[in-house]
VEXDREN-2710 file (C-alpha; in Angstrom, 1 decimal):
% VEXDREN-2710
k/r/px/py/pz
1/MET/-93.5/-23.1/-9.9
2/ARG/-90.1/-23.8/-12.2
3/PRO/-90.7/-25.0/-15.7
4/ILE/-90.1/-28.5/-16.8
5/GLN/-87.5/-28.6/-19.6
6/CYS/-88.9/-31.2/-21.7
7/THR/-92.1/-32.7/-23.4
8/ILE/-93.2/-36.0/-22.5
9/PRO/-92.8/-38.0/-25.8
10/ARG/-95.9/-40.0/-25.4
11/ARG/-95.6/-42.0/-28.4
12/SER/-92.1/-42.8/-28.3
13/LEU/-92.6/-43.9/-24.5
14/THR/-95.5/-46.0/-25.5
15/ILE/-93.4/-47.6/-28.1
16/VAL/-90.4/-48.5/-25.7
17/ALA/-92.7/-49.7/-23.0
18/ALA/-94.4/-52.1/-25.3
19/VAL/-91.1/-53.5/-26.7
20/CYS/-89.9/-54.0/-23.2
21/ALA/-93.1/-55.6/-22.3
22/ALA/-93.0/-58.0/-25.0
23/ALA/-89.4/-58.7/-24.4
24/PHE/-90.1/-59.5/-20.8
25/ALA/-92.9/-61.5/-21.4
26/ALA/-91.0/-63.9/-24.0
27/LEU/-88.1/-64.0/-21.4
28/ALA/-90.5/-65.0/-18.7
29/VAL/-92.2/-67.8/-20.6
30/TYR/-89.0/-69.1/-21.8
31/VAL/-87.5/-69.2/-18.1
32/TRP/-90.8/-70.6/-16.8
33/LEU/-90.6/-73.4/-19.4
34/SER/-86.7/-74.0/-19.1
35/PRO/-86.0/-72.8/-15.3
36/HIS/-82.6/-74.4/-15.4
37/ARG/-79.7/-72.3/-16.3
38/THR/-78.8/-71.8/-19.9
39/ALA/-75.5/-72.2/-21.6
40/ILE/-74.9/-68.5/-22.0
41/GLU/-75.9/-68.1/-18.5
42/GLY/-73.4/-70.6/-17.6
43/ARG/-70.5/-69.1/-19.2
44/ILE/-71.4/-65.6/-17.9
45/ALA/-71.5/-67.3/-14.2
46/ASP/-68.4/-69.2/-14.9
47/ALA/-66.7/-65.7/-15.8
48/ILE/-67.8/-63.4/-13.1
49/THR/-69.6/-65.3/-10.3
50/SER/-67.7/-65.2/-7.1
51/THR/-67.2/-68.6/-5.2
52/LYS/-65.8/-67.4/-2.0
53/LYS/-66.2/-64.0/0.0
54/ASP/-62.9/-62.5/-1.2
55/GLY/-62.2/-58.7/-2.1
56/THR/-64.4/-58.6/-5.4
57/TYR/-67.4/-60.4/-3.7
58/ARG/-67.2/-57.8/-0.9
59/VAL/-67.0/-55.0/-3.4
60/PHE/-70.1/-56.2/-5.5
61/ASP/-72.0/-57.1/-2.2
62/ALA/-71.6/-53.5/-1.2
63/ILE/-73.0/-52.5/-4.6
64/SER/-75.7/-54.8/-4.3
65/VAL/-77.0/-53.2/-1.1
66/LEU/-77.7/-50.1/-3.5
67/GLY/-80.4/-51.9/-5.0
68/SER/-82.2/-53.4/-1.7
69/ARG/-85.8/-52.7/-1.1
70/GLY/-84.7/-50.3/1.8
71/ALA/-82.4/-48.4/-0.5
72/VAL/-84.9/-48.1/-3.4
73/VAL/-87.7/-46.9/-1.0
74/VAL/-85.6/-44.3/0.5
75/GLY/-84.4/-43.4/-3.1
76/ALA/-87.9/-43.0/-4.4
77/VAL/-89.2/-41.2/-1.5
78/VAL/-86.3/-38.5/-1.4
79/LEU/-87.0/-38.0/-5.3
80/ALA/-90.7/-37.6/-4.7
81/ILE/-90.2/-34.9/-2.1
82/PHE/-87.7/-33.3/-4.3
83/ALA/-90.1/-33.4/-7.3
84/TRP/-92.9/-31.6/-5.1
85/TRP/-90.4/-29.3/-3.6
86/TRP/-88.9/-28.0/-7.0
87/TRP/-92.1/-28.3/-9.4
88/ARG/-95.0/-28.4/-6.7
89/ASN/-96.2/-31.3/-9.0
90/VAL/-98.4/-34.1/-7.5
91/ARG/-98.2/-36.4/-10.2
92/LEU/-94.7/-36.2/-10.8
93/ALA/-94.0/-36.9/-7.5
94/VAL/-96.4/-39.9/-7.3
95/VAL/-94.6/-41.3/-10.5
96/CYS/-91.4/-41.1/-8.4
97/VAL/-92.8/-43.7/-5.9
98/LEU/-95.3/-45.7/-8.1
99/GLY/-92.7/-46.7/-10.6
100/PRO/-90.5/-48.5/-8.2
101/ALA/-93.4/-49.7/-6.3
102/LEU/-94.9/-51.3/-9.3
103/ALA/-91.7/-53.0/-10.1
104/GLY/-91.4/-54.3/-6.5
105/ILE/-94.9/-55.7/-6.6
106/GLY/-94.2/-57.3/-10.0
107/GLU/-91.3/-59.1/-9.0
108/ILE/-92.8/-60.5/-5.7
109/VAL/-95.7/-61.8/-7.9
110/LEU/-93.8/-63.3/-10.5
111/LYS/-91.2/-64.7/-8.7
112/GLU/-93.9/-67.1/-7.2
113/VAL/-95.6/-67.6/-10.5
114/ILE/-92.6/-68.5/-12.4
115/GLY/-90.7/-70.4/-9.7
116/ARG/-87.4/-70.2/-10.9
117/PRO/-84.7/-71.7/-8.5
118/ARG/-81.6/-69.7/-7.8
119/PRO/-78.1/-70.7/-8.7
120/SER/-76.4/-73.1/-6.3
121/THR/-74.2/-70.2/-5.5
122/ALA/-76.9/-68.1/-3.6
123/GLY/-76.2/-69.9/-0.4
124/LEU/-72.9/-67.7/-0.2
125/SER/-74.9/-64.6/0.0
126/GLY/-77.8/-66.3/2.1
127/GLU/-80.2/-65.8/-0.4
128/GLY/-83.6/-67.8/-0.6
129/GLY/-86.6/-68.2/-2.7
130/PHE/-86.9/-68.1/-6.1
131/GLY/-84.7/-66.0/-8.5
132/PHE/-86.5/-64.6/-11.7
133/PRO/-86.8/-61.6/-11.8
134/SER/-84.2/-60.1/-9.6
135/GLY/-85.8/-57.7/-7.0
136/HIS/-82.6/-55.7/-6.6
137/ALA/-82.1/-55.0/-10.3
138/SER/-86.0/-54.4/-10.9
139/GLY/-86.1/-51.8/-8.1
140/ALA/-82.6/-50.3/-9.2
141/THR/-83.8/-49.9/-12.9
142/ALA/-87.2/-48.4/-12.0
143/LEU/-85.3/-45.7/-9.6
144/ALA/-82.9/-45.2/-12.5
145/VAL/-85.4/-44.5/-15.0
146/VAL/-87.1/-42.0/-12.4
147/ILE/-83.6/-40.3/-12.1
148/VAL/-83.4/-39.8/-15.9
149/LEU/-86.9/-38.5/-16.0
150/LEU/-86.1/-35.9/-13.4
151/ALA/-83.0/-35.1/-15.2
152/PHE/-84.7/-34.4/-18.4
153/ALA/-87.1/-32.3/-16.3
154/ALA/-84.8/-30.4/-14.7
155/PHE/-82.2/-29.2/-17.2
156/PRO/-82.5/-28.1/-21.0
157/LYS/-81.4/-30.2/-23.7
158/ARG/-78.0/-29.3/-24.1
159/ASP/-77.0/-28.8/-20.5
160/PRO/-74.3/-31.3/-19.7
161/MET/-76.0/-32.1/-16.2
162/ARG/-78.7/-33.9/-18.1
163/ALA/-76.3/-36.3/-19.8
164/ILE/-74.1/-36.7/-16.9
165/ILE/-77.1/-37.7/-14.5
166/THR/-78.4/-39.9/-17.1
167/VAL/-75.3/-41.8/-17.6
168/ALA/-74.8/-42.2/-13.8
169/ALA/-78.3/-43.5/-13.5
170/VAL/-77.6/-46.2/-16.2
171/VAL/-74.2/-47.1/-14.6
172/TYR/-76.0/-47.4/-11.1
173/ALA/-78.8/-50.0/-12.4
174/ALA/-76.2/-51.7/-14.6
175/ALA/-73.7/-52.0/-11.6
176/VAL/-76.6/-53.4/-9.2
177/ALA/-77.8/-55.9/-11.9
178/VAL/-73.9/-57.1/-12.5
179/SER/-73.3/-57.4/-8.7
180/ARG/-76.2/-59.8/-8.3
181/VAL/-74.6/-62.2/-10.5
182/VAL/-71.1/-61.6/-9.4
183/VAL/-72.3/-62.3/-5.7
184/GLY/-74.1/-65.6/-7.1
185/ALA/-77.5/-64.5/-6.0
186/HIS/-79.0/-64.6/-9.7
187/PHE/-78.6/-66.0/-13.1
188/ALA/-77.8/-63.5/-15.8
189/PHE/-81.6/-63.8/-17.5
190/ASP/-83.0/-63.0/-13.8
191/VAL/-81.4/-59.6/-14.0
192/LEU/-82.0/-58.8/-17.7
193/GLY/-85.7/-59.7/-16.9
194/ALA/-85.8/-57.4/-13.9
195/ALA/-84.3/-54.5/-16.0
196/LEU/-87.1/-55.0/-18.5
197/LEU/-89.6/-55.3/-15.7
198/GLY/-88.6/-52.1/-14.0
199/THR/-88.1/-50.1/-17.1
200/VAL/-91.9/-51.1/-18.0
201/ALA/-93.4/-50.2/-14.6
202/THR/-91.7/-46.7/-14.5
203/LEU/-92.8/-45.9/-18.0
204/ALA/-96.3/-47.2/-17.4
205/ALA/-96.8/-44.9/-14.5
206/VAL/-95.4/-41.9/-16.6
207/LEU/-97.8/-42.7/-19.2
208/VAL/-100.6/-43.0/-17.1
209/LEU/-100.0/-40.0/-14.8
210/LEU/-97.9/-37.2/-16.6
211/PRO/-99.5/-35.0/-19.3
212/GLU/-97.6/-34.9/-22.7
213/ARG/-97.0/-31.3/-22.8
214/ALA/-94.7/-30.6/-19.8
215/THR/-95.1/-27.0/-19.4
216/VAL/-95.7/-24.6/-16.7
217/SER/-99.4/-24.3/-17.6
218/GLY/-99.8/-28.4/-18.4
219/LEU/-98.1/-28.8/-14.9
220/ALA/-100.4/-26.6/-12.9
221/ARG/-103.4/-28.7/-14.6
222/SER/-101.7/-32.0/-13.8
223/THR/-102.0/-31.2/-10.2
224/ASP/-105.7/-31.6/-10.1
225/PRO/-107.0/-35.0/-9.7
226/PRO/-107.4/-37.5/-12.6
227/ASP/-110.7/-37.6/-14.2
END
């Protein structure tokens, strides 16, 4: 069993999760009460949304695929297998799958509850149904949070690989979120809400399943079923 190189900062993660959850709830209520695009969303869309399938559209459409349900599922399973192989830790492996799964279930349910229409440009990408929150952005964000968690677990504090992987994960999630606006499938608030949802879902899985002290002995105990 290899050691995990960090301690789970339960209090800090709880605060971050609570703030993100409150922000998501406020945004969801606002969008539910005012489903049409806001002025700021209109300005963002006018600035970056493609109106035809040109080179820019194709690039961002390809990036968008990285946040598709299939890509996120494959990524989560690969990370779970890695966590089990590297640390022999059941709970850590479950978190890798549970975080994105909770985000996926949440966005499916909330889309129906909030019922926000997609932009008129959604027809360009063949998107249908409701728009808030974005499934691609929520899944990509949840997966990115898992990647950051594993980076902190695998590398010591001052190891540059920890920072490199963290930045790469953030860039990945941000690129998928932006791509959904560029291809016209979502408004800006759709992807912002999705990012908050993906973060909350994965942090909730971490707080429920992982022990605060991420040590060899703590991990050994954490493989036992929860009480």
